[in-house]
SEPAMAR-880062 format. One line per 10 residues: number of its first residue (from 1); their letters; for each residue y, z negated, x of N, C-alpha, C. Coordinates in Angstrom, 1 decimal. Atoms other than C-alpha are relative to their C-alpha. Layout:
N
NUM = a = Y,Z,X,Y,Z,X,Y,Z,X; ...
//
This chain:
277
1 = rggpfiamsc = 0.0,1.0,-1.0,-0.5,36.6,-17.4,1.4,-0.5,0.4; -1.4,0.3,-0.3,3.3,36.7,-17.0,0.6,-0.9,-1.1; -0.6,0.7,1.1,3.8,34.8,-20.3,-0.2,-1.5,0.2; 0.1,1.5,-0.1,3.9,31.0,-20.9,-1.5,-0.4,-0.2; 1.3,0.6,0.2,0.8,28.8,-20.6,0.2,-1.4,-0.5; -0.2,1.3,0.7,0.8,25.9,-23.1,-1.3,-0.7,-0.2; 1.2,0.8,0.1,-1.8,23.2,-23.1,0.1,-1.1,-1.0; 0.0,1.0,1.0,-2.7,20.8,-25.9,-1.4,-0.6,0.0; 1.3,0.7,0.2,-5.5,18.1,-26.1,-0.1,-0.4,-1.4; 0.2,0.3,1.4,-6.9,18.0,-29.6,-0.5,-1.4,-0.2
11 = aaipeslaes = 0.5,1.3,0.2,-8.4,14.6,-28.9,1.1,-1.1,0.3; -1.0,1.0,-0.5,-5.2,12.9,-27.4,1.1,-0.2,-1.0; -1.1,0.1,1.0,-2.9,13.5,-30.4,-0.6,-0.5,-1.3; 0.4,0.5,1.3,-3.3,11.5,-33.6,-0.1,1.1,-1.1; 0.2,-1.1,1.0,-4.5,13.6,-36.6,1.3,0.2,-0.8; -1.2,-0.1,0.8,-1.3,12.8,-38.5,1.1,0.7,0.7; -1.0,-0.8,-0.7,0.8,14.4,-35.7,-0.5,1.3,0.5; 0.5,-1.3,-0.6,-1.5,17.2,-34.6,0.5,1.2,-0.7; -0.5,-1.2,0.7,-0.4,19.6,-37.3,1.4,0.4,0.4; -1.4,-0.3,-0.4,3.3,19.3,-36.5,0.1,0.4,1.5
21 = elfgyqsgaf = 0.0,-0.3,-1.5,2.5,19.4,-32.7,-0.4,1.5,0.2; 0.6,-1.3,-0.2,0.5,22.6,-33.1,0.9,1.1,-0.7; -0.7,-1.0,0.7,2.4,24.5,-35.8,1.5,-0.1,-0.1; -1.5,0.2,0.1,5.9,23.1,-35.5,0.4,-0.4,-1.4; -0.6,0.3,1.3,8.2,22.1,-38.3,1.5,0.3,-0.1; -1.4,-0.3,0.3,11.5,22.8,-39.9,0.8,-1.3,0.0; -0.8,1.2,0.1,14.4,20.3,-39.8,-0.1,-0.6,-1.3; 0.1,0.7,1.2,14.0,17.7,-42.4,-1.4,0.1,-0.7; 1.3,-0.3,0.6,10.3,18.6,-43.0,-0.7,-1.4,-0.4; 0.5,1.3,0.3,9.4,14.9,-43.0,0.8,-1.1,0.6
31 = tgartggmrg = -0.8,1.2,-0.6,10.8,11.4,-42.2,-0.3,-0.1,1.5; 0.1,0.2,-1.4,11.5,11.1,-38.6,0.0,1.4,0.8; 0.0,-1.3,-0.6,11.6,14.9,-38.0,1.2,0.2,0.8; -1.2,-0.3,-0.9,13.9,16.1,-35.2,1.0,0.8,-0.8; -1.0,-0.9,0.5,17.2,17.6,-36.2,-0.1,1.3,0.7; 0.2,-1.4,-0.6,16.8,21.3,-35.7,-1.5,0.4,0.0; 1.4,-0.4,0.0,13.0,21.1,-36.0,-0.6,0.1,1.3; 0.7,-0.2,-1.3,10.4,21.9,-33.4,-0.9,1.3,-0.1; 0.8,-1.3,0.0,8.7,25.2,-32.5,-1.5,-0.2,-0.1; 1.5,0.2,0.0,5.2,23.8,-31.9,-0.6,0.8,1.1
41 = kilasdkgtl = 0.7,-0.6,-1.1,2.6,24.8,-29.4,-0.3,1.5,-0.2; 0.4,-1.4,0.3,1.6,28.0,-31.1,1.2,1.0,0.3; -1.1,-0.8,-0.2,5.1,29.5,-31.1,0.5,-0.1,1.5; -0.4,0.2,-1.4,5.8,28.1,-27.6,-0.8,0.9,0.9; 0.9,-0.8,-0.8,2.8,30.1,-26.3,0.1,1.5,-0.4; -0.2,-1.4,0.4,4.0,33.4,-27.9,0.1,0.9,1.2; 0.1,-0.9,-1.2,3.3,36.3,-25.5,-0.7,-0.6,1.2; 0.7,0.6,-1.1,1.2,34.0,-23.5,-1.3,-0.6,-0.4; 1.3,0.6,0.2,-1.8,31.6,-23.6,0.1,-1.4,-0.5; 0.1,1.4,0.5,-2.5,28.5,-25.6,-1.4,-0.6,0.4
51 = fldeigdmpl = 1.2,0.6,-0.4,-5.1,26.2,-24.1,-0.3,-1.2,-0.8; 0.4,1.1,0.9,-6.8,23.9,-26.6,-1.1,-0.7,0.6; 1.0,0.8,-0.6,-8.7,21.2,-24.8,-0.6,-0.9,-1.1; 0.8,0.8,0.9,-11.4,19.2,-26.6,0.2,0.5,-1.5; -0.2,-0.6,1.3,-11.2,21.6,-29.5,-1.1,-0.5,-1.1; 1.0,0.6,0.9,-14.4,20.0,-31.0,0.6,-1.2,-0.8; -0.6,1.1,0.7,-12.1,17.1,-32.0,1.1,0.4,-1.0; -1.1,-0.4,0.9,-9.7,19.2,-34.0,-0.5,-0.2,-1.5; 0.4,0.2,1.4,-9.7,18.2,-37.7,-0.3,1.3,-0.7; 0.4,-1.3,0.8,-11.2,20.7,-40.2,1.2,0.6,-0.6
61 = alqarllqvl = -1.2,-0.6,0.6,-7.9,21.2,-42.0,0.8,0.8,1.0; -0.8,-0.8,-1.0,-6.2,22.3,-38.8,-0.8,1.2,0.5; 0.8,-1.1,-0.4,-9.2,24.5,-37.9,0.2,1.2,-1.0; -0.2,-1.0,1.0,-8.6,26.4,-41.2,1.3,0.7,0.3; -1.3,-0.6,-0.2,-4.9,26.9,-40.4,0.0,0.8,1.3; 0.0,-0.7,-1.3,-5.6,27.9,-36.8,-0.7,1.4,-0.2; 0.7,-1.2,0.2,-8.1,30.5,-38.0,0.9,1.0,-0.7; -0.9,-0.8,0.7,-5.5,31.9,-40.4,1.1,0.6,1.0; -0.9,-0.5,-1.0,-3.0,32.2,-37.5,-0.6,1.1,0.9; 0.7,-1.0,-0.9,-5.5,34.1,-35.3,-0.3,1.3,-0.8
71 = eekkvtplgs = 0.3,-1.2,0.7,-6.4,36.5,-38.1,1.3,0.7,-0.4; -1.2,-0.7,0.5,-2.9,37.2,-39.4,1.1,0.2,1.0; -1.0,-0.1,-1.1,-0.9,36.7,-36.1,1.3,-0.4,-0.5; -1.2,0.6,0.6,1.6,34.7,-38.1,-0.1,-1.5,-0.1; 0.1,1.5,0.1,2.5,31.0,-38.2,1.1,-0.5,-0.9; -1.0,0.6,0.9,4.4,29.0,-40.9,0.2,-1.5,0.4; -0.3,1.4,-0.4,6.0,25.8,-39.5,0.0,-0.9,-1.3; -0.1,0.9,1.1,5.8,22.7,-41.7,1.4,-0.1,-0.6; -1.3,0.1,0.7,8.5,22.5,-44.3,0.7,1.4,-0.2; -0.6,-1.4,0.1,9.1,26.3,-44.1,-0.8,0.9,-0.9
81 = ttelpvdlhi = 0.7,-1.0,0.8,8.2,29.2,-46.3,0.0,1.3,0.8; -0.1,-1.2,-0.7,8.9,31.8,-43.6,-1.1,0.1,1.0; 1.0,-0.2,-1.0,6.1,33.3,-41.6,0.6,0.7,1.2; -0.5,-0.5,-1.2,6.9,33.9,-38.0,-1.1,0.7,0.8; 1.1,-0.8,-0.8,5.0,36.6,-35.9,-0.3,-0.7,1.3; 0.4,0.6,-1.3,3.1,35.3,-32.9,-1.1,0.8,0.6; 1.0,-0.7,-0.7,1.0,37.0,-30.3,-0.4,-0.8,1.2; 0.5,0.9,-1.0,-1.1,34.8,-28.1,-1.5,0.1,0.3; 1.4,0.2,-0.4,-4.4,34.3,-26.3,-0.4,-1.4,-0.2; 0.5,1.4,0.1,-6.5,31.2,-27.0,-1.1,-0.2,1.0
91 = vsasnrdlle = 1.0,0.5,-0.8,-8.5,29.5,-24.4,-0.3,-1.4,-0.4; 0.4,1.3,0.5,-10.5,26.5,-25.6,-1.1,-0.6,0.8; 1.0,0.7,-0.8,-12.7,23.8,-24.0,-0.5,-1.1,-0.8; 0.6,1.2,0.7,-15.0,21.1,-25.2,-1.1,-0.5,0.8; 1.1,0.6,-0.6,-17.4,18.6,-23.8,-1.1,-0.3,-1.0; 1.0,0.2,1.1,-19.3,18.6,-27.1,-0.7,1.4,-0.3; 0.7,-1.2,0.4,-21.9,21.1,-28.4,0.6,0.5,-1.3; -0.6,-0.5,1.2,-19.9,23.2,-30.8,-1.0,0.5,-1.1; 1.0,-0.5,1.0,-22.9,24.9,-32.4,-0.7,-1.2,-0.7; 0.5,1.2,0.7,-24.3,21.4,-33.1,0.9,-0.5,-1.0
101 = lvgkgefrqd = -1.1,0.4,0.9,-21.0,20.5,-34.7,0.0,0.9,-1.2; 0.0,-1.0,1.1,-21.2,23.7,-36.8,-1.1,-0.3,-0.9; 1.2,0.4,0.8,-24.7,22.7,-38.0,0.3,-1.2,-0.8; -0.3,1.2,0.7,-23.3,19.3,-39.0,1.1,0.2,-1.0; -1.1,-0.3,0.9,-20.4,20.9,-40.9,1.3,-0.7,0.5; -1.2,0.6,-0.6,-17.9,19.3,-38.5,0.9,1.0,0.8; -0.8,-1.1,-0.6,-16.7,22.6,-37.0,-0.2,1.3,-0.8; 0.1,-1.2,0.8,-15.9,25.8,-38.9,-0.8,1.1,0.8; 0.8,-1.1,-0.6,-18.5,28.5,-38.2,0.8,1.2,0.3; -0.8,-1.2,-0.2,-16.0,31.3,-38.7,1.0,-0.1,1.2
111 = lyyrlngitl = -0.9,0.2,-1.1,-13.6,29.7,-36.2,-0.8,0.1,1.3; 0.8,0.0,-1.2,-16.4,29.2,-33.7,-0.2,1.4,0.5; 0.3,-1.3,-0.4,-17.3,32.9,-33.7,1.3,0.8,0.3; -1.3,-0.7,-0.3,-13.6,33.9,-33.6,0.5,-0.4,1.4; -0.4,0.5,-1.3,-13.0,31.8,-30.5,-1.1,0.4,1.1; 1.1,-0.1,-1.0,-16.4,32.5,-28.8,-0.1,1.4,0.6; 0.0,-1.3,-0.7,-15.6,35.5,-26.6,-0.8,-0.2,1.3; 0.6,0.3,-1.3,-16.3,34.8,-22.9,-0.2,-1.5,0.1; 0.3,1.4,-0.1,-18.1,31.5,-22.5,-0.4,-0.4,1.5; 0.3,0.5,-1.3,-18.1,29.6,-19.2,-0.5,-1.4,-0.1
121 = tlpplrerhd = 0.6,1.3,0.0,-20.3,26.6,-18.7,0.3,-0.6,1.4; -0.2,0.7,-1.2,-19.1,24.2,-16.1,-1.1,-1.0,0.3; 1.1,1.0,-0.3,-22.0,22.3,-14.5,0.5,-1.3,0.4; -0.4,1.3,-0.5,-21.9,18.6,-13.9,0.0,0.0,1.5; -0.1,0.1,-1.4,-21.0,17.6,-10.4,-1.3,-0.1,0.7; 1.3,0.2,-0.7,-24.6,16.5,-9.6,-0.7,1.3,0.2; 0.7,-1.3,0.0,-25.7,20.2,-10.2,0.7,1.0,0.9; -0.7,-0.9,-0.8,-23.1,21.8,-8.0,-0.5,0.1,1.4; 0.5,-0.2,-1.4,-24.1,23.2,-4.6,1.1,0.0,1.0; -1.2,0.0,-0.9,-20.6,23.0,-3.1,0.6,-1.4,0.1
131 = reelvmaivn = -0.5,1.4,0.1,-20.4,19.2,-3.3,0.8,-0.4,1.3; -0.6,0.4,-1.2,-19.6,18.8,0.4,1.4,0.6,0.1; -1.3,-0.7,-0.1,-16.7,21.3,0.3,1.0,-0.7,-1.0; -0.8,0.6,1.0,-15.5,19.7,-2.9,0.5,-1.4,0.4; -0.4,1.3,-0.5,-15.5,16.2,-1.4,1.1,0.1,1.0; -1.0,-0.2,-1.0,-13.5,17.4,1.6,1.3,0.5,-0.6; -1.2,-0.5,0.7,-11.0,19.2,-0.7,0.7,-1.1,-0.6; -0.6,1.2,0.7,-10.4,16.0,-2.7,0.5,-1.0,1.0; -0.5,0.9,-1.1,-10.1,13.9,0.5,1.4,0.5,0.5; -1.2,-0.6,-0.5,-7.5,16.3,1.8,1.2,0.0,-1.0
141 = aemsdapvgi = -1.0,0.0,1.0,-5.7,16.5,-1.5,0.6,-1.4,-0.2; -0.5,1.4,0.2,-5.4,12.7,-1.7,0.9,-0.4,1.2; -0.8,0.3,-1.1,-3.8,12.6,1.8,0.6,1.3,0.6; -0.6,-1.3,-0.4,-1.9,15.9,1.9,1.1,-0.2,1.0; -1.1,0.1,-0.9,0.9,14.4,3.9,-0.4,-0.4,1.4; 0.5,0.4,-1.4,-1.3,13.3,6.9,-1.4,0.4,0.2; 1.4,-0.3,-0.3,-4.5,14.3,8.6,-0.9,-1.2,-0.3; 0.9,1.1,0.3,-7.5,12.3,7.4,-1.4,0.4,0.4; 1.4,-0.3,-0.3,-11.2,12.1,8.5,-0.9,-0.7,-0.9; 1.0,0.6,0.8,-14.4,11.0,6.9,-1.2,-0.3,0.9
151 = epealrclvd = 1.2,0.3,-0.8,-17.3,9.2,8.6,-1.2,0.8,-0.5; 1.1,-0.8,0.4,-20.4,11.3,8.5,-0.9,-0.6,-1.0; 0.9,0.7,1.0,-22.5,8.7,6.7,0.7,-0.2,-1.3; -0.7,0.1,1.3,-19.8,8.2,4.1,0.0,1.4,-0.7; 0.0,-1.3,0.6,-19.7,12.0,3.5,-1.4,0.2,-0.6; 1.3,-0.2,0.5,-23.5,12.0,3.1,-0.2,-0.8,-1.3; 0.1,0.8,1.2,-23.3,9.2,0.5,0.7,0.7,-1.1; -0.8,-0.6,1.0,-20.6,11.0,-1.4,-0.6,1.3,-0.5; 0.7,-1.3,0.4,-22.6,14.3,-1.4,-1.3,-0.3,-0.7; 1.3,0.2,0.6,-25.9,12.7,-2.4,0.1,-0.8,-1.3
161 = yswpgnirel = -0.1,0.8,1.2,-24.6,10.5,-5.2,0.0,0.9,-1.2; 0.2,-0.8,1.2,-25.3,11.7,-8.8,1.3,0.2,-0.8; -1.3,-0.1,0.6,-21.7,11.2,-10.0,0.0,0.2,-1.6; 0.0,-0.1,1.4,-22.2,10.5,-13.7,1.4,0.2,-0.6; -1.4,-0.2,0.5,-18.4,10.4,-14.1,0.6,1.3,0.5; -0.4,-1.3,-0.5,-18.1,13.8,-12.4,1.2,-0.1,0.9; -1.1,-0.1,-0.9,-14.9,14.8,-10.6,1.0,-1.1,-0.1; -0.9,1.1,0.2,-12.8,12.1,-12.1,-0.5,-1.3,0.7; 0.6,1.2,-0.7,-15.2,9.4,-10.7,0.2,0.2,1.5; -0.1,-0.2,-1.4,-15.3,11.1,-7.3,1.5,-0.1,0.5
171 = snvvrtalal = -1.4,0.2,-0.4,-11.5,11.3,-7.1,0.5,-1.4,0.1; -0.4,1.4,0.0,-11.1,7.7,-8.0,-0.6,-0.8,1.1; 0.7,0.7,-1.2,-13.7,6.5,-5.4,0.7,0.4,1.3; -0.7,-0.4,-1.2,-12.0,8.6,-2.7,1.3,-0.6,0.1; -1.4,0.6,-0.1,-8.5,7.4,-3.6,-0.1,-1.5,0.4; 0.1,1.4,-0.3,-9.6,3.8,-3.5,-0.5,-0.3,1.4; 0.5,0.1,-1.4,-11.5,4.2,-0.2,1.1,0.2,1.0; -1.0,-0.3,-1.0,-8.6,5.8,1.5,1.1,-1.0,-0.1; -1.0,1.1,0.1,-6.3,3.1,0.2,-0.4,-1.2,0.8; 0.5,1.1,-0.8,-8.5,0.6,2.0,-0.1,0.3,1.5
181 = srdailhweq = 0.2,-0.5,-1.4,-8.6,2.6,5.2,1.3,-0.4,0.8; -1.1,0.4,-0.8,-6.5,1.4,8.1,0.2,1.0,1.2; -0.1,-0.9,-1.2,-7.1,4.3,10.5,-0.1,1.5,-0.5; 0.1,-1.3,0.5,-6.9,7.4,8.2,-1.4,0.6,0.0; 1.4,-0.5,0.1,-10.7,7.7,8.1,-0.7,-0.7,-1.1; 0.8,0.6,1.1,-12.9,7.1,5.1,-1.3,-0.4,0.5; 1.2,0.6,-0.6,-15.6,4.7,6.2,-1.0,-0.3,-1.1; 1.1,0.3,0.9,-19.0,4.0,4.6,0.3,-1.4,-0.6; -0.2,1.3,0.5,-18.0,0.3,4.2,1.0,0.0,-1.2; -1.0,0.0,1.0,-15.1,1.3,1.9,-0.5,0.5,-1.3
191 = lpphihdpqt = 0.5,-0.5,1.2,-17.3,2.9,-0.7,-0.7,-1.1,-0.8; 0.6,1.0,0.8,-18.6,0.9,-3.7,-1.5,-0.1,0.2; 1.5,0.2,-0.3,-22.1,-0.6,-3.5,-0.9,1.0,-0.7; 0.9,-0.9,0.7,-23.5,1.7,-6.2,0.0,1.4,0.6; 0.0,-1.3,-0.8,-22.5,4.7,-4.0,-1.0,0.0,1.1; 0.9,0.2,-1.1,-24.4,3.3,-1.1,-1.5,0.1,-0.4; 1.3,0.0,0.5,-27.5,2.8,-3.2,0.0,0.3,-1.4; -0.1,-0.4,1.4,-27.8,4.7,-6.5,-0.8,-0.9,-0.9; 0.7,0.9,0.9,-30.3,2.1,-7.7,0.7,-1.2,-0.3; -0.8,1.2,0.3,-27.7,-0.6,-7.6,1.1,0.3,-1.0
201 = pstgtppawa = -1.0,-0.3,1.1,-25.6,-0.7,-10.8,1.4,-0.3,0.5; -1.4,0.2,-0.5,-21.8,-0.5,-10.3,0.5,-1.4,-0.2; -0.5,1.4,0.2,-21.4,-4.0,-11.7,-0.8,-1.0,0.8; 0.8,0.9,-0.7,-24.1,-5.4,-9.5,0.5,-0.4,1.4; -0.4,0.4,-1.4,-24.0,-6.9,-6.0,-0.6,1.0,1.0; 0.5,-0.9,-1.0,-24.4,-4.8,-2.9,-1.3,-0.5,0.6; 1.2,0.4,-0.7,-27.7,-4.8,-1.0,0.4,-0.9,1.2; -0.3,1.0,-1.0,-28.0,-7.6,1.6,0.4,0.7,1.3; -0.3,-0.7,-1.2,-27.7,-5.0,4.4,1.2,0.8,0.0; -1.1,-0.9,0.1,-24.7,-3.2,3.1,1.3,-0.4,0.7
211 = gpptvdgdiq = -1.1,0.4,-0.8,-22.2,-5.3,5.0,-0.4,-1.2,0.9; 0.3,1.1,-1.0,-21.9,-8.1,7.6,-0.6,-1.2,-0.8; 0.5,1.2,0.6,-24.0,-11.2,6.7,1.0,-1.1,0.0; -0.9,1.1,0.1,-22.3,-14.5,5.9,0.2,-0.6,1.4; -0.1,0.5,-1.3,-23.1,-15.7,9.4,-0.6,1.1,0.9; 0.6,-1.1,-0.8,-23.5,-12.8,11.9,-0.6,-0.6,1.2; 0.7,0.7,-1.0,-26.2,-14.2,14.1,0.1,0.6,1.4; -0.1,-0.6,-1.4,-25.5,-11.8,17.0,1.4,0.0,0.5; -1.4,0.0,-0.4,-21.8,-12.5,17.3,0.1,-0.4,1.5; -0.1,0.4,-1.4,-22.2,-14.4,20.6,-0.6,1.0,1.0
221 = gdskwgrnvd = 0.7,-1.0,-0.9,-24.7,-11.9,22.1,0.7,1.3,0.0; -0.6,-1.3,0.1,-22.6,-9.0,20.9,1.1,0.2,1.1; -1.0,-0.1,-1.1,-19.9,-9.7,23.5,-0.5,0.4,1.3; 0.7,-0.3,-1.2,-22.4,-9.1,26.2,-0.4,1.5,0.1; 0.5,-1.4,0.0,-23.2,-5.5,25.1,1.0,0.9,0.6; -0.8,-1.1,-0.5,-22.0,-2.4,26.8,0.4,-0.3,1.5; -0.4,0.3,-1.4,-21.8,-4.0,30.3,-0.8,0.8,1.0; 0.7,-0.8,-1.0,-24.4,-1.8,31.9,-0.6,1.2,-0.7; 0.5,-1.3,0.5,-26.1,1.6,31.5,-1.2,-0.2,-0.9; 1.2,0.2,0.8,-29.3,0.1,30.1,0.3,-0.3,-1.5
231 = drerllmqle = -0.4,0.3,1.4,-27.5,-1.2,27.0,0.3,1.3,-0.8; -0.3,-1.2,0.7,-26.3,2.3,26.2,-1.2,0.8,-0.2; 1.3,-0.8,0.1,-29.7,3.9,26.8,-0.8,-0.6,-1.2; 0.8,0.7,1.1,-31.4,1.3,24.5,0.6,0.3,-1.4; -0.6,-0.2,1.3,-28.9,1.8,21.8,-0.2,1.5,-0.4; 0.3,-1.4,0.3,-29.2,5.6,22.0,-1.4,0.3,-0.4; 1.4,-0.1,0.4,-32.9,5.3,21.8,-0.2,-0.4,-1.5; 0.1,0.5,1.3,-32.6,3.3,18.6,0.6,1.0,-1.0; -0.7,-0.9,0.8,-30.1,5.7,17.1,-0.9,1.3,-0.2; 0.8,-1.2,0.1,-32.3,8.7,17.9,-1.3,-0.3,-0.8
241 = rhrwnitlta = 1.2,0.3,0.7,-35.4,6.9,16.5,0.3,0.1,-1.5; -0.3,0.0,1.5,-33.6,6.6,13.1,0.9,1.2,-0.3; -0.7,-1.3,0.3,-32.1,10.1,13.4,1.5,-0.2,-0.3; -1.4,0.3,0.0,-28.6,8.6,13.8,0.5,-0.5,-1.4; -0.3,0.7,1.2,-28.7,6.8,10.5,0.5,-1.4,0.3; -0.6,1.3,-0.4,-26.3,3.9,11.0,-0.6,-1.2,-0.8; 0.5,1.0,0.8,-27.7,1.9,8.1,-1.4,-0.5,0.5; 1.3,0.3,-0.4,-31.3,2.1,9.2,-0.1,-0.6,1.4; 0.0,0.5,-1.4,-30.5,1.5,12.8,0.5,-1.5,0.0; -0.5,1.4,0.1,-28.5,-1.7,12.0,-1.0,-0.9,-0.6
251 = rdlgisrntl = 1.0,0.9,0.7,-31.2,-3.0,9.7,-1.1,-0.3,1.0; 1.1,0.2,-0.9,-33.9,-2.4,12.3,0.4,-1.0,1.2; -0.5,0.9,-1.1,-31.8,-4.2,15.0,0.3,-1.4,-0.5; -0.3,1.3,0.5,-31.1,-7.1,12.6,1.4,-0.4,0.1; -1.4,0.3,-0.1,-27.4,-6.8,12.9,0.8,0.7,-1.2; -0.8,-0.7,1.0,-24.6,-5.7,10.6,0.5,1.4,0.5; -0.5,-1.3,-0.3,-23.2,-2.2,10.5,1.3,-0.1,0.9; -1.3,0.1,-0.7,-19.8,-3.4,11.8,-0.4,-0.4,1.5; 0.4,0.4,-1.3,-21.6,-5.0,14.8,-0.5,1.2,0.8; 0.6,-1.2,-0.6,-23.5,-1.8,15.5,1.2,1.0,0.4
261 = yrrmkrceip = -1.1,-0.9,-0.3,-20.2,0.2,15.4,0.7,-0.6,1.3; -0.6,0.6,-1.1,-18.7,-2.3,17.9,-0.8,0.3,1.3; 0.8,-0.3,-1.1,-21.6,-1.8,20.2,0.0,1.4,0.5; -0.1,-1.4,-0.3,-21.4,1.9,20.0,1.3,0.3,0.7; -1.3,-0.2,-0.6,-17.7,1.8,20.8,0.0,-0.5,1.5; 0.1,0.5,-1.4,-18.4,-0.4,23.9,-0.8,0.8,0.9; 0.8,-0.9,-0.8,-21.1,1.9,25.0,0.5,1.4,0.1; -0.6,-1.3,0.0,-18.8,4.9,24.5,-0.9,1.0,-0.7; 0.8,-1.0,0.8,-21.1,6.5,21.9,0.8,0.4,-1.2; -0.9,-0.4,1.1,-19.0,8.6,19.6,-0.7,-0.2,-1.4
271 = timagkh = 0.5,0.3,1.4,-19.4,7.6,15.9,-0.2,1.3,-0.7; 0.1,-1.3,0.7,-19.0,11.3,14.9,-1.5,0.5,0.1; 1.4,-0.4,-0.2,-22.6,11.8,16.3,-0.9,-0.6,-1.1; 0.9,0.8,1.0,-23.9,9.4,13.6,-0.1,0.7,-1.3; 0.2,-0.7,1.2,-24.2,12.2,11.1,-1.2,1.0,0.1; 1.1,-1.0,-0.2,-27.2,14.1,12.5,-1.2,-0.5,-0.9; 1.2,0.3,0.8,-30.3,14.3,10.3,-1.2,0.8,0.6
//
């Protein structure tokens, strides 16, 4: 663990360059080669760990050479006849079914069994039971230089969504929502429509109740809210009736969510309470 950790994506490097990137080369091995050559990822990870990401995309010819390195613990850079000793651990990852690739002849069976020691399967985000903690961790990571909050209903949407794009999609949605925030709080309105309603495609239009209508019919009456105790009691009753679900309460009242939030603020009803179920 005190040795180097070198990572390489087998899918990100063109096949024509992958061999030299992995095994290195001697000076003058090919046109455009660096003066002095290059050690390559395998030699760079000597006495340490080489992480091969997307190993299912490694060309068969490189698979054969990698197997030879693992068996003999020696590597021969391109353009050289000298075998160099190497001692390393291999960690590999793939989002493809390697056994299926073996059956199709697209991945070497002997390499598969040589690499297949301890196998860890990472579940998709929708199957994880720590989604709430993960959402909060990503929110805090995106705003590490300042405290940030998240509206309870926004948190519920982020936790309940199926996330076909997994953590990359979640991080992108959180980053975009926080960029739109003006008060260091991630609000429900800042989330994309398909997060609000999983039945709505990401390229579709949001539901009619997802934001303020074109003409907010209660704008004039809204200014009168919050002037007496009865307003607060009526609003609390509606919120309790819908178990503090902002969307359902606003829809039942025939107003936009933004208007409902204004009324809650005037009636001094904390929005943090709007997360009870």
